PyMOL Python script that loads the backbone (N, CA, C, O; Angstrom):
from pymol import cmd

cmd.read_pdbstr("""\
ATOM      1  N   MET A   1     -69.760  69.987 -67.766  1.00  0.00           N
ATOM      2  CA  MET A   1     -69.802  69.332 -66.482  1.00  0.00           C
ATOM      3  C   MET A   1     -68.726  68.240 -66.471  1.00  0.00           C
ATOM      4  O   MET A   1     -68.736  67.344 -67.316  1.00  0.00           O
ATOM      5  N   ALA A   2     -67.828  68.320 -65.540  1.00  0.00           N
ATOM      6  CA  ALA A   2     -66.749  67.350 -65.439  1.00  0.00           C
ATOM      7  C   ALA A   2     -67.190  66.177 -64.574  1.00  0.00           C
ATOM      8  O   ALA A   2     -67.893  66.347 -63.578  1.00  0.00           O
ATOM      9  N   THR A   3     -66.769  65.003 -64.970  1.00  0.00           N
ATOM     10  CA  THR A   3     -67.091  63.822 -64.170  1.00  0.00           C
ATOM     11  C   THR A   3     -65.905  63.502 -63.271  1.00  0.00           C
ATOM     12  O   THR A   3     -64.752  63.507 -63.702  1.00  0.00           O
ATOM     13  N   ALA A   4     -66.212  63.232 -62.040  1.00  0.00           N
ATOM     14  CA  ALA A   4     -65.167  62.908 -61.077  1.00  0.00           C
ATOM     15  C   ALA A   4     -65.075  61.397 -60.944  1.00  0.00           C
ATOM     16  O   ALA A   4     -66.091  60.719 -60.792  1.00  0.00           O
ATOM     17  N   GLY A   5     -63.860  60.870 -61.001  1.00  0.00           N
ATOM     18  CA  GLY A   5     -63.655  59.433 -60.835  1.00  0.00           C
ATOM     19  C   GLY A   5     -63.546  59.089 -59.356  1.00  0.00           C
ATOM     20  O   GLY A   5     -62.759  59.689 -58.624  1.00  0.00           O
ATOM     21  N   VAL A   6     -64.331  58.135 -58.934  1.00  0.00           N
ATOM     22  CA  VAL A   6     -64.299  57.692 -57.543  1.00  0.00           C
ATOM     23  C   VAL A   6     -63.803  56.253 -57.552  1.00  0.00           C
ATOM     24  O   VAL A   6     -64.403  55.370 -58.166  1.00  0.00           O
ATOM     25  N   TYR A   7     -62.691  56.040 -56.857  1.00  0.00           N
ATOM     26  CA  TYR A   7     -62.090  54.718 -56.818  1.00  0.00           C
ATOM     27  C   TYR A   7     -61.852  54.308 -55.371  1.00  0.00           C
ATOM     28  O   TYR A   7     -61.589  55.155 -54.517  1.00  0.00           O
ATOM     29  N   PRO A   8     -61.943  53.003 -55.093  1.00  0.00           N
ATOM     30  CA  PRO A   8     -61.670  52.574 -53.716  1.00  0.00           C
ATOM     31  C   PRO A   8     -60.191  52.743 -53.392  1.00  0.00           C
ATOM     32  O   PRO A   8     -59.326  52.446 -54.215  1.00  0.00           O
ATOM     33  N   ASN A   9     -59.918  53.216 -52.204  1.00  0.00           N
ATOM     34  CA  ASN A   9     -58.549  53.395 -51.763  1.00  0.00           C
ATOM     35  C   ASN A   9     -58.266  52.346 -50.694  1.00  0.00           C
ATOM     36  O   ASN A   9     -58.324  52.627 -49.497  1.00  0.00           O
ATOM     37  N   ILE A  10     -57.961  51.138 -51.145  1.00  0.00           N
ATOM     38  CA  ILE A  10     -57.725  50.039 -50.215  1.00  0.00           C
ATOM     39  C   ILE A  10     -56.447  50.276 -49.423  1.00  0.00           C
ATOM     40  O   ILE A  10     -56.318  49.799 -48.295  1.00  0.00           O
ATOM     41  N   GLY A  11     -55.518  50.997 -49.994  1.00  0.00           N
ATOM     42  CA  GLY A  11     -54.266  51.280 -49.303  1.00  0.00           C
ATOM     43  C   GLY A  11     -54.442  52.184 -48.093  1.00  0.00           C
ATOM     44  O   GLY A  11     -53.534  52.276 -47.267  1.00  0.00           O
ATOM     45  N   ALA A  12     -55.581  52.851 -47.962  1.00  0.00           N
ATOM     46  CA  ALA A  12     -55.820  53.759 -46.849  1.00  0.00           C
ATOM     47  C   ALA A  12     -56.162  53.029 -45.558  1.00  0.00           C
ATOM     48  O   ALA A  12     -56.179  53.637 -44.488  1.00  0.00           O
ATOM     49  N   VAL A  13     -56.435  51.735 -45.647  1.00  0.00           N
ATOM     50  CA  VAL A  13     -56.771  50.961 -44.455  1.00  0.00           C
ATOM     51  C   VAL A  13     -55.495  50.749 -43.651  1.00  0.00           C
ATOM     52  O   VAL A  13     -54.508  50.232 -44.174  1.00  0.00           O
ATOM     53  N   GLY A  14     -55.512  51.144 -42.394  1.00  0.00           N
ATOM     54  CA  GLY A  14     -54.357  50.964 -41.534  1.00  0.00           C
ATOM     55  C   GLY A  14     -54.140  49.500 -41.197  1.00  0.00           C
ATOM     56  O   GLY A  14     -55.090  48.801 -40.846  1.00  0.00           O
ATOM     57  N   GLY A  15     -52.927  49.033 -41.295  1.00  0.00           N
ATOM     58  CA  GLY A  15     -52.627  47.639 -40.994  1.00  0.00           C
ATOM     59  C   GLY A  15     -53.181  46.674 -42.016  1.00  0.00           C
ATOM     60  O   GLY A  15     -53.606  45.572 -41.668  1.00  0.00           O
ATOM     61  N   GLN A  16     -53.181  47.076 -43.270  1.00  0.00           N
ATOM     62  CA  GLN A  16     -53.769  46.261 -44.329  1.00  0.00           C
ATOM     63  C   GLN A  16     -53.072  44.904 -44.446  1.00  0.00           C
ATOM     64  O   GLN A  16     -53.746  43.884 -44.583  1.00  0.00           O
ATOM     65  N   SER A  17     -51.766  44.870 -44.397  1.00  0.00           N
ATOM     66  CA  SER A  17     -51.049  43.597 -44.547  1.00  0.00           C
ATOM     67  C   SER A  17     -51.331  42.668 -43.370  1.00  0.00           C
ATOM     68  O   SER A  17     -51.444  41.455 -43.545  1.00  0.00           O
ATOM     69  N   THR A  18     -51.446  43.242 -42.164  1.00  0.00           N
ATOM     70  CA  THR A  18     -51.776  42.429 -40.994  1.00  0.00           C
ATOM     71  C   THR A  18     -53.187  41.867 -41.115  1.00  0.00           C
ATOM     72  O   THR A  18     -53.429  40.709 -40.775  1.00  0.00           O
ATOM     73  N   LEU A  19     -54.109  42.680 -41.595  1.00  0.00           N
ATOM     74  CA  LEU A  19     -55.491  42.241 -41.768  1.00  0.00           C
ATOM     75  C   LEU A  19     -55.581  41.113 -42.790  1.00  0.00           C
ATOM     76  O   LEU A  19     -56.305  40.139 -42.580  1.00  0.00           O
ATOM     77  N   ILE A  20     -54.855  41.240 -43.886  1.00  0.00           N
ATOM     78  CA  ILE A  20     -54.862  40.196 -44.915  1.00  0.00           C
ATOM     79  C   ILE A  20     -54.276  38.903 -44.365  1.00  0.00           C
ATOM     80  O   ILE A  20     -54.784  37.820 -44.655  1.00  0.00           O
ATOM     81  N   THR A  21     -53.207  39.007 -43.570  1.00  0.00           N
ATOM     82  CA  THR A  21     -52.594  37.826 -42.968  1.00  0.00           C
ATOM     83  C   THR A  21     -53.551  37.139 -41.997  1.00  0.00           C
ATOM     84  O   THR A  21     -53.665  35.913 -42.001  1.00  0.00           O
ATOM     85  N   ILE A  22     -54.233  37.917 -41.173  1.00  0.00           N
ATOM     86  CA  ILE A  22     -55.165  37.341 -40.197  1.00  0.00           C
ATOM     87  C   ILE A  22     -56.334  36.661 -40.899  1.00  0.00           C
ATOM     88  O   ILE A  22     -56.728  35.560 -40.514  1.00  0.00           O
ATOM     89  N   ILE A  23     -56.887  37.293 -41.911  1.00  0.00           N
ATOM     90  CA  ILE A  23     -58.014  36.701 -42.637  1.00  0.00           C
ATOM     91  C   ILE A  23     -57.581  35.424 -43.343  1.00  0.00           C
ATOM     92  O   ILE A  23     -58.317  34.438 -43.350  1.00  0.00           O
ATOM     93  N   GLY A  24     -56.399  35.436 -43.932  1.00  0.00           N
ATOM     94  CA  GLY A  24     -55.887  34.231 -44.589  1.00  0.00           C
ATOM     95  C   GLY A  24     -55.694  33.094 -43.609  1.00  0.00           C
ATOM     96  O   GLY A  24     -56.006  31.944 -43.918  1.00  0.00           O
ATOM     97  N   ALA A  25     -55.178  33.408 -42.422  1.00  0.00           N
ATOM     98  CA  ALA A  25     -54.982  32.378 -41.397  1.00  0.00           C
ATOM     99  C   ALA A  25     -56.316  31.817 -40.924  1.00  0.00           C
ATOM    100  O   ALA A  25     -56.449  30.607 -40.741  1.00  0.00           O
ATOM    101  N   LEU A  26     -57.302  32.684 -40.724  1.00  0.00           N
ATOM    102  CA  LEU A  26     -58.621  32.216 -40.282  1.00  0.00           C
ATOM    103  C   LEU A  26     -59.294  31.328 -41.332  1.00  0.00           C
ATOM    104  O   LEU A  26     -59.928  30.331 -40.987  1.00  0.00           O
ATOM    105  N   LEU A  27     -59.156  31.687 -42.606  1.00  0.00           N
ATOM    106  CA  LEU A  27     -59.735  30.853 -43.661  1.00  0.00           C
ATOM    107  C   LEU A  27     -59.004  29.518 -43.756  1.00  0.00           C
ATOM    108  O   LEU A  27     -59.628  28.492 -44.026  1.00  0.00           O
ATOM    109  N   THR A  28     -57.694  29.519 -43.537  1.00  0.00           N
ATOM    110  CA  THR A  28     -56.947  28.267 -43.547  1.00  0.00           C
ATOM    111  C   THR A  28     -57.397  27.361 -42.408  1.00  0.00           C
ATOM    112  O   THR A  28     -57.595  26.163 -42.608  1.00  0.00           O
ATOM    113  N   ILE A  29     -57.558  27.925 -41.219  1.00  0.00           N
ATOM    114  CA  ILE A  29     -58.024  27.139 -40.078  1.00  0.00           C
ATOM    115  C   ILE A  29     -59.429  26.612 -40.336  1.00  0.00           C
ATOM    116  O   ILE A  29     -59.735  25.469 -39.999  1.00  0.00           O
ATOM    117  N   THR A  30     -60.281  27.435 -40.930  1.00  0.00           N
ATOM    118  CA  THR A  30     -61.647  27.003 -41.255  1.00  0.00           C
ATOM    119  C   THR A  30     -61.635  25.822 -42.210  1.00  0.00           C
ATOM    120  O   THR A  30     -62.377  24.861 -42.013  1.00  0.00           O
ATOM    121  N   LEU A  31     -60.810  25.880 -43.233  1.00  0.00           N
ATOM    122  CA  LEU A  31     -60.752  24.784 -44.196  1.00  0.00           C
ATOM    123  C   LEU A  31     -60.170  23.511 -43.574  1.00  0.00           C
ATOM    124  O   LEU A  31     -60.630  22.409 -43.875  1.00  0.00           O
ATOM    125  N   ILE A  32     -59.170  23.657 -42.716  1.00  0.00           N
ATOM    126  CA  ILE A  32     -58.585  22.479 -42.057  1.00  0.00           C
ATOM    127  C   ILE A  32     -59.607  21.812 -41.148  1.00  0.00           C
ATOM    128  O   ILE A  32     -59.753  20.590 -41.159  1.00  0.00           O
ATOM    129  N   VAL A  33     -60.317  22.618 -40.359  1.00  0.00           N
ATOM    130  CA  VAL A  33     -61.339  22.063 -39.458  1.00  0.00           C
ATOM    131  C   VAL A  33     -62.472  21.426 -40.259  1.00  0.00           C
ATOM    132  O   VAL A  33     -62.983  20.375 -39.871  1.00  0.00           O
ATOM    133  N   ALA A  34     -62.866  22.037 -41.354  1.00  0.00           N
ATOM    134  CA  ALA A  34     -63.940  21.471 -42.182  1.00  0.00           C
ATOM    135  C   ALA A  34     -63.510  20.126 -42.781  1.00  0.00           C
ATOM    136  O   ALA A  34     -64.310  19.192 -42.838  1.00  0.00           O
ATOM    137  N   CYS A  35     -62.264  20.025 -43.223  1.00  0.00           N
ATOM    138  CA  CYS A  35     -61.786  18.754 -43.775  1.00  0.00           C
ATOM    139  C   CYS A  35     -61.694  17.675 -42.709  1.00  0.00           C
ATOM    140  O   CYS A  35     -62.058  16.526 -42.959  1.00  0.00           O
ATOM    141  N   LEU A  36     -61.212  18.031 -41.524  1.00  0.00           N
ATOM    142  CA  LEU A  36     -61.162  17.056 -40.436  1.00  0.00           C
ATOM    143  C   LEU A  36     -62.565  16.622 -40.022  1.00  0.00           C
ATOM    144  O   LEU A  36     -62.802  15.444 -39.755  1.00  0.00           O
ATOM    145  N   MET A  37     -63.487  17.569 -39.970  1.00  0.00           N
ATOM    146  CA  MET A  37     -64.875  17.244 -39.621  1.00  0.00           C
ATOM    147  C   MET A  37     -65.494  16.331 -40.686  1.00  0.00           C
ATOM    148  O   MET A  37     -66.259  15.422 -40.365  1.00  0.00           O
ATOM    149  N   LEU A  38     -65.159  16.578 -41.934  1.00  0.00           N
ATOM    150  CA  LEU A  38     -65.668  15.735 -43.019  1.00  0.00           C
ATOM    151  C   LEU A  38     -65.158  14.311 -42.868  1.00  0.00           C
ATOM    152  O   LEU A  38     -65.926  13.359 -43.007  1.00  0.00           O
ATOM    153  N   ILE A  39     -63.876  14.157 -42.586  1.00  0.00           N
ATOM    154  CA  ILE A  39     -63.299  12.810 -42.431  1.00  0.00           C
ATOM    155  C   ILE A  39     -63.907  12.091 -41.232  1.00  0.00           C
ATOM    156  O   ILE A  39     -64.294  10.927 -41.338  1.00  0.00           O
ATOM    157  N   ILE A  40     -63.993  12.768 -40.103  1.00  0.00           N
ATOM    158  CA  ILE A  40     -64.530  12.141 -38.892  1.00  0.00           C
ATOM    159  C   ILE A  40     -65.999  11.771 -39.072  1.00  0.00           C
ATOM    160  O   ILE A  40     -66.424  10.691 -38.661  1.00  0.00           O
ATOM    161  N   SER A  41     -66.770  12.661 -39.682  1.00  0.00           N
ATOM    162  CA  SER A  41     -68.198  12.371 -39.884  1.00  0.00           C
ATOM    163  C   SER A  41     -68.402  11.243 -40.883  1.00  0.00           C
ATOM    164  O   SER A  41     -69.312  10.430 -40.722  1.00  0.00           O
ATOM    165  N   ALA A  42     -67.564  11.187 -41.911  1.00  0.00           N
ATOM    166  CA  ALA A  42     -67.691  10.107 -42.895  1.00  0.00           C
ATOM    167  C   ALA A  42     -67.349   8.756 -42.274  1.00  0.00           C
ATOM    168  O   ALA A  42     -68.009   7.757 -42.559  1.00  0.00           O
ATOM    169  N   VAL A  43     -66.323   8.720 -41.426  1.00  0.00           N
ATOM    170  CA  VAL A  43     -65.962   7.474 -40.740  1.00  0.00           C
ATOM    171  C   VAL A  43     -67.083   7.062 -39.783  1.00  0.00           C
ATOM    172  O   VAL A  43     -67.449   5.888 -39.725  1.00  0.00           O
ATOM    173  N   ALA A  44     -67.622   8.016 -39.041  1.00  0.00           N
ATOM    174  CA  ALA A  44     -68.728   7.707 -38.126  1.00  0.00           C
ATOM    175  C   ALA A  44     -69.945   7.218 -38.896  1.00  0.00           C
ATOM    176  O   ALA A  44     -70.642   6.310 -38.445  1.00  0.00           O
ATOM    177  N   TRP A  45     -70.205   7.817 -40.059  1.00  0.00           N
ATOM    178  CA  TRP A  45     -71.329   7.400 -40.898  1.00  0.00           C
ATOM    179  C   TRP A  45     -71.138   5.954 -41.347  1.00  0.00           C
ATOM    180  O   TRP A  45     -72.068   5.150 -41.286  1.00  0.00           O
ATOM    181  N   ALA A  46     -69.925   5.629 -41.797  1.00  0.00           N
ATOM    182  CA  ALA A  46     -69.661   4.278 -42.286  1.00  0.00           C
ATOM    183  C   ALA A  46     -69.765   3.241 -41.158  1.00  0.00           C
ATOM    184  O   ALA A  46     -70.364   2.181 -41.338  1.00  0.00           O
ATOM    185  N   ILE A  47     -69.189   3.549 -40.019  1.00  0.00           N
ATOM    186  CA  ILE A  47     -69.230   2.600 -38.902  1.00  0.00           C
ATOM    187  C   ILE A  47     -70.664   2.417 -38.401  1.00  0.00           C
ATOM    188  O   ILE A  47     -71.088   1.292 -38.133  1.00  0.00           O
ATOM    189  N   ALA A  48     -71.403   3.507 -38.274  1.00  0.00           N
ATOM    190  CA  ALA A  48     -72.784   3.414 -37.793  1.00  0.00           C
ATOM    191  C   ALA A  48     -73.664   2.662 -38.781  1.00  0.00           C
ATOM    192  O   ALA A  48     -74.542   1.897 -38.381  1.00  0.00           O
ATOM    193  N   ALA A  49     -73.427   2.881 -40.076  1.00  0.00           N
ATOM    194  CA  ALA A  49     -74.226   2.162 -41.076  1.00  0.00           C
ATOM    195  C   ALA A  49     -73.907   0.665 -41.058  1.00  0.00           C
ATOM    196  O   ALA A  49     -74.791  -0.168 -41.256  1.00  0.00           O
ATOM    197  N   ALA A  50     -72.643   0.336 -40.819  1.00  0.00           N
ATOM    198  CA  ALA A  50     -72.258  -1.074 -40.778  1.00  0.00           C
ATOM    199  C   ALA A  50     -72.869  -1.782 -39.575  1.00  0.00           C
ATOM    200  O   ALA A  50     -73.152  -2.979 -39.642  1.00  0.00           O
ATOM    201  N   HIS A  51     -73.076  -1.060 -38.478  1.00  0.00           N
ATOM    202  CA  HIS A  51     -73.635  -1.661 -37.275  1.00  0.00           C
ATOM    203  C   HIS A  51     -75.149  -1.488 -37.174  1.00  0.00           C
ATOM    204  O   HIS A  51     -75.772  -1.979 -36.232  1.00  0.00           O
ATOM    205  N   GLY A  52     -75.744  -0.785 -38.154  1.00  0.00           N
ATOM    206  CA  GLY A  52     -77.198  -0.646 -38.176  1.00  0.00           C
ATOM    207  C   GLY A  52     -77.748   0.392 -37.218  1.00  0.00           C
ATOM    208  O   GLY A  52     -78.932   0.342 -36.885  1.00  0.00           O
ATOM    209  N   ASN A  53     -76.945   1.315 -36.771  1.00  0.00           N
ATOM    210  CA  ASN A  53     -77.397   2.364 -35.864  1.00  0.00           C
ATOM    211  C   ASN A  53     -77.828   3.577 -36.703  1.00  0.00           C
ATOM    212  O   ASN A  53     -77.019   4.457 -36.999  1.00  0.00           O
ATOM    213  N   TYR A  54     -79.106   3.608 -37.078  1.00  0.00           N
ATOM    214  CA  TYR A  54     -79.571   4.595 -38.035  1.00  0.00           C
ATOM    215  C   TYR A  54     -79.704   6.001 -37.450  1.00  0.00           C
ATOM    216  O   TYR A  54     -79.667   6.985 -38.188  1.00  0.00           O
ATOM    217  N   ASN A  55     -79.858   6.099 -36.143  1.00  0.00           N
ATOM    218  CA  ASN A  55     -79.888   7.416 -35.507  1.00  0.00           C
ATOM    219  C   ASN A  55     -78.525   8.097 -35.646  1.00  0.00           C
ATOM    220  O   ASN A  55     -78.452   9.284 -35.962  1.00  0.00           O
ATOM    221  N   THR A  56     -77.463   7.355 -35.413  1.00  0.00           N
ATOM    222  CA  THR A  56     -76.112   7.895 -35.565  1.00  0.00           C
ATOM    223  C   THR A  56     -75.792   8.155 -37.029  1.00  0.00           C
ATOM    224  O   THR A  56     -75.066   9.097 -37.345  1.00  0.00           O
ATOM    225  N   VAL A  57     -76.323   7.335 -37.923  1.00  0.00           N
ATOM    226  CA  VAL A  57     -76.120   7.553 -39.360  1.00  0.00           C
ATOM    227  C   VAL A  57     -76.677   8.916 -39.765  1.00  0.00           C
ATOM    228  O   VAL A  57     -76.040   9.656 -40.514  1.00  0.00           O
ATOM    229  N   ALA A  58     -77.850   9.235 -39.275  1.00  0.00           N
ATOM    230  CA  ALA A  58     -78.467  10.518 -39.626  1.00  0.00           C
ATOM    231  C   ALA A  58     -77.642  11.691 -39.095  1.00  0.00           C
ATOM    232  O   ALA A  58     -77.481  12.697 -39.785  1.00  0.00           O
ATOM    233  N   LYS A  59     -77.120  11.568 -37.875  1.00  0.00           N
ATOM    234  CA  LYS A  59     -76.301  12.643 -37.304  1.00  0.00           C
ATOM    235  C   LYS A  59     -74.969  12.770 -38.033  1.00  0.00           C
ATOM    236  O   LYS A  59     -74.496  13.884 -38.258  1.00  0.00           O
ATOM    237  N   ALA A  60     -74.363  11.657 -38.401  1.00  0.00           N
ATOM    238  CA  ALA A  60     -73.094  11.696 -39.129  1.00  0.00           C
ATOM    239  C   ALA A  60     -73.298  12.265 -40.533  1.00  0.00           C
ATOM    240  O   ALA A  60     -72.447  13.003 -41.028  1.00  0.00           O
ATOM    241  N   ARG A  61     -74.404  11.934 -41.171  1.00  0.00           N
ATOM    242  CA  ARG A  61     -74.698  12.488 -42.496  1.00  0.00           C
ATOM    243  C   ARG A  61     -74.871  13.999 -42.400  1.00  0.00           C
ATOM    244  O   ARG A  61     -74.417  14.730 -43.281  1.00  0.00           O
ATOM    245  N   THR A  62     -75.519  14.472 -41.349  1.00  0.00           N
ATOM    246  CA  THR A  62     -75.649  15.908 -41.133  1.00  0.00           C
ATOM    247  C   THR A  62     -74.275  16.547 -40.942  1.00  0.00           C
ATOM    248  O   THR A  62     -74.023  17.639 -41.452  1.00  0.00           O
ATOM    249  N   GLY A  63     -73.392  15.878 -40.217  1.00  0.00           N
ATOM    250  CA  GLY A  63     -72.036  16.381 -40.035  1.00  0.00           C
ATOM    251  C   GLY A  63     -71.279  16.493 -41.343  1.00  0.00           C
ATOM    252  O   GLY A  63     -70.550  17.460 -41.561  1.00  0.00           O
ATOM    253  N   VAL A  64     -71.448  15.507 -42.218  1.00  0.00           N
ATOM    254  CA  VAL A  64     -70.797  15.552 -43.535  1.00  0.00           C
ATOM    255  C   VAL A  64     -71.325  16.730 -44.339  1.00  0.00           C
ATOM    256  O   VAL A  64     -70.546  17.456 -44.958  1.00  0.00           O
ATOM    257  N   LEU A  65     -72.621  16.927 -44.337  1.00  0.00           N
ATOM    258  CA  LEU A  65     -73.201  18.028 -45.111  1.00  0.00           C
ATOM    259  C   LEU A  65     -72.786  19.391 -44.561  1.00  0.00           C
ATOM    260  O   LEU A  65     -72.533  20.318 -45.330  1.00  0.00           O
ATOM    261  N   VAL A  66     -72.715  19.515 -43.242  1.00  0.00           N
ATOM    262  CA  VAL A  66     -72.269  20.770 -42.639  1.00  0.00           C
ATOM    263  C   VAL A  66     -70.809  21.039 -42.985  1.00  0.00           C
ATOM    264  O   VAL A  66     -70.447  22.179 -43.276  1.00  0.00           O
ATOM    265  N   ALA A  67     -69.967  20.010 -42.959  1.00  0.00           N
ATOM    266  CA  ALA A  67     -68.550  20.174 -43.283  1.00  0.00           C
ATOM    267  C   ALA A  67     -68.360  20.598 -44.735  1.00  0.00           C
ATOM    268  O   ALA A  67     -67.542  21.470 -45.031  1.00  0.00           O
ATOM    269  N   VAL A  68     -69.107  19.987 -45.627  1.00  0.00           N
ATOM    270  CA  VAL A  68     -69.016  20.361 -47.041  1.00  0.00           C
ATOM    271  C   VAL A  68     -69.509  21.796 -47.236  1.00  0.00           C
ATOM    272  O   VAL A  68     -68.915  22.562 -47.996  1.00  0.00           O
ATOM    273  N   GLY A  69     -70.581  22.152 -46.558  1.00  0.00           N
ATOM    274  CA  GLY A  69     -71.097  23.515 -46.656  1.00  0.00           C
ATOM    275  C   GLY A  69     -70.122  24.548 -46.106  1.00  0.00           C
ATOM    276  O   GLY A  69     -69.962  25.619 -46.692  1.00  0.00           O
ATOM    277  N   ALA A  70     -69.473  24.242 -44.993  1.00  0.00           N
ATOM    278  CA  ALA A  70     -68.498  25.172 -44.404  1.00  0.00           C
ATOM    279  C   ALA A  70     -67.302  25.361 -45.326  1.00  0.00           C
ATOM    280  O   ALA A  70     -66.833  26.484 -45.511  1.00  0.00           O
ATOM    281  N   ALA A  71     -66.807  24.275 -45.903  1.00  0.00           N
ATOM    282  CA  ALA A  71     -65.673  24.385 -46.827  1.00  0.00           C
ATOM    283  C   ALA A  71     -66.069  25.170 -48.077  1.00  0.00           C
ATOM    284  O   ALA A  71     -65.285  25.973 -48.583  1.00  0.00           O
ATOM    285  N   ALA A  72     -67.277  24.942 -48.570  1.00  0.00           N
ATOM    286  CA  ALA A  72     -67.740  25.670 -49.756  1.00  0.00           C
ATOM    287  C   ALA A  72     -67.908  27.154 -49.468  1.00  0.00           C
ATOM    288  O   ALA A  72     -67.537  27.993 -50.289  1.00  0.00           O
ATOM    289  N   LEU A  73     -68.466  27.482 -48.305  1.00  0.00           N
ATOM    290  CA  LEU A  73     -68.631  28.898 -47.955  1.00  0.00           C
ATOM    291  C   LEU A  73     -67.298  29.601 -47.745  1.00  0.00           C
ATOM    292  O   LEU A  73     -67.143  30.760 -48.130  1.00  0.00           O
ATOM    293  N   ALA A  74     -66.342  28.919 -47.145  1.00  0.00           N
ATOM    294  CA  ALA A  74     -65.021  29.525 -46.942  1.00  0.00           C
ATOM    295  C   ALA A  74     -64.337  29.777 -48.283  1.00  0.00           C
ATOM    296  O   ALA A  74     -63.745  30.837 -48.492  1.00  0.00           O
ATOM    297  N   GLY A  75     -64.416  28.818 -49.179  1.00  0.00           N
ATOM    298  CA  GLY A  75     -63.833  28.991 -50.511  1.00  0.00           C
ATOM    299  C   GLY A  75     -64.573  30.029 -51.332  1.00  0.00           C
ATOM    300  O   GLY A  75     -63.955  30.819 -52.047  1.00  0.00           O
ATOM    301  N   ALA A  76     -65.897  30.031 -51.233  1.00  0.00           N
ATOM    302  CA  ALA A  76     -66.692  31.004 -51.981  1.00  0.00           C
ATOM    303  C   ALA A  76     -66.481  32.410 -51.450  1.00  0.00           C
ATOM    304  O   ALA A  76     -66.545  33.377 -52.210  1.00  0.00           O
ATOM    305  N   GLY A  77     -66.228  32.534 -50.149  1.00  0.00           N
ATOM    306  CA  GLY A  77     -65.968  33.853 -49.568  1.00  0.00           C
ATOM    307  C   GLY A  77     -64.724  34.490 -50.150  1.00  0.00           C
ATOM    308  O   GLY A  77     -64.707  35.690 -50.425  1.00  0.00           O
ATOM    309  N   VAL A  78     -63.681  33.695 -50.338  1.00  0.00           N
ATOM    310  CA  VAL A  78     -62.449  34.206 -50.944  1.00  0.00           C
ATOM    311  C   VAL A  78     -62.699  34.617 -52.389  1.00  0.00           C
ATOM    312  O   VAL A  78     -62.267  35.688 -52.816  1.00  0.00           O
ATOM    313  N   ALA A  79     -63.391  33.774 -53.138  1.00  0.00           N
ATOM    314  CA  ALA A  79     -63.670  34.086 -54.541  1.00  0.00           C
ATOM    315  C   ALA A  79     -64.547  35.337 -54.660  1.00  0.00           C
ATOM    316  O   ALA A  79     -64.311  36.178 -55.528  1.00  0.00           O
ATOM    317  N   TRP A  80     -65.549  35.461 -53.797  1.00  0.00           N
ATOM    318  CA  TRP A  80     -66.448  36.615 -53.828  1.00  0.00           C
ATOM    319  C   TRP A  80     -65.697  37.902 -53.501  1.00  0.00           C
ATOM    320  O   TRP A  80     -65.902  38.921 -54.160  1.00  0.00           O
ATOM    321  N   MET A  81     -64.836  37.864 -52.496  1.00  0.00           N
ATOM    322  CA  MET A  81     -64.079  39.055 -52.126  1.00  0.00           C
ATOM    323  C   MET A  81     -63.121  39.463 -53.243  1.00  0.00           C
ATOM    324  O   MET A  81     -62.995  40.651 -53.538  1.00  0.00           O
ATOM    325  N   ASN A  82     -62.445  38.502 -53.865  1.00  0.00           N
ATOM    326  CA  ASN A  82     -61.559  38.821 -54.980  1.00  0.00           C
ATOM    327  C   ASN A  82     -62.343  39.411 -56.151  1.00  0.00           C
ATOM    328  O   ASN A  82     -61.874  40.334 -56.816  1.00  0.00           O
ATOM    329  N   PHE A  83     -63.541  38.872 -56.400  1.00  0.00           N
ATOM    330  CA  PHE A  83     -64.386  39.399 -57.465  1.00  0.00           C
ATOM    331  C   PHE A  83     -64.786  40.848 -57.184  1.00  0.00           C
ATOM    332  O   PHE A  83     -64.721  41.701 -58.070  1.00  0.00           O
ATOM    333  N   LEU A  84     -65.199  41.116 -55.947  1.00  0.00           N
ATOM    334  CA  LEU A  84     -65.605  42.478 -55.600  1.00  0.00           C
ATOM    335  C   LEU A  84     -64.436  43.451 -55.666  1.00  0.00           C
ATOM    336  O   LEU A  84     -64.605  44.584 -56.114  1.00  0.00           O
ATOM    337  N   LEU A  85     -63.260  43.032 -55.229  1.00  0.00           N
ATOM    338  CA  LEU A  85     -62.088  43.910 -55.307  1.00  0.00           C
ATOM    339  C   LEU A  85     -61.716  44.191 -56.765  1.00  0.00           C
ATOM    340  O   LEU A  85     -61.308  45.302 -57.102  1.00  0.00           O
ATOM    341  N   HIS A  86     -61.857  43.183 -57.623  1.00  0.00           N
ATOM    342  CA  HIS A  86     -61.561  43.393 -59.045  1.00  0.00           C
ATOM    343  C   HIS A  86     -62.581  44.347 -59.679  1.00  0.00           C
ATOM    344  O   HIS A  86     -62.203  45.256 -60.419  1.00  0.00           O
ATOM    345  N   ILE A  87     -63.846  44.145 -59.395  1.00  0.00           N
ATOM    346  CA  ILE A  87     -64.890  45.009 -59.955  1.00  0.00           C
ATOM    347  C   ILE A  87     -64.721  46.439 -59.431  1.00  0.00           C
ATOM    348  O   ILE A  87     -64.869  47.398 -60.187  1.00  0.00           O
ATOM    349  N   GLY A  88     -64.410  46.581 -58.137  1.00  0.00           N
ATOM    350  CA  GLY A  88     -64.254  47.904 -57.548  1.00  0.00           C
ATOM    351  C   GLY A  88     -63.118  48.673 -58.162  1.00  0.00           C
ATOM    352  O   GLY A  88     -63.197  49.895 -58.282  1.00  0.00           O
ATOM    353  N   SER A  89     -62.055  47.988 -58.557  1.00  0.00           N
ATOM    354  CA  SER A  89     -60.926  48.703 -59.142  1.00  0.00           C
ATOM    355  C   SER A  89     -61.171  49.100 -60.586  1.00  0.00           C
ATOM    356  O   SER A  89     -60.449  49.947 -61.111  1.00  0.00           O
ATOM    357  N   THR A  90     -62.161  48.519 -61.244  1.00  0.00           N
ATOM    358  CA  THR A  90     -62.441  48.864 -62.648  1.00  0.00           C
ATOM    359  C   THR A  90     -63.572  49.872 -62.810  1.00  0.00           C
ATOM    360  O   THR A  90     -63.853  50.304 -63.928  1.00  0.00           O
ATOM    361  N   LEU A  91     -64.219  50.250 -61.727  1.00  0.00           N
ATOM    362  CA  LEU A  91     -65.317  51.221 -61.833  1.00  0.00           C
ATOM    363  C   LEU A  91     -64.821  52.601 -62.147  1.00  0.00           C
ATOM    364  O   LEU A  91     -65.619  53.531 -62.268  1.00  0.00           O
TER     365      LEU A  91
END
""", "prot")
cmd.dss("prot")
cmd.show_as("cartoon", "prot")
cmd.util.cbc("prot")
cmd.orient("prot")
């Protein structure tokens, strides 16, 4: 009984280079927006805490956590996809 090797054919995707460029651009925009959101939320947190406005402090802290989470997910998405492509090529 012969075993057949099954490998992913990523080159068969039409417009592969365009797709990679678009995904890279979207991840770059996501990271830029997340960093700007982190800076703005941190400044709002500091100003609100200095003035004793605890309702705004809570909202700004949520903004900081969301920004950190978005940046982490965008970075983890790239790492996860590279990991899966590497594993797929070695099967």
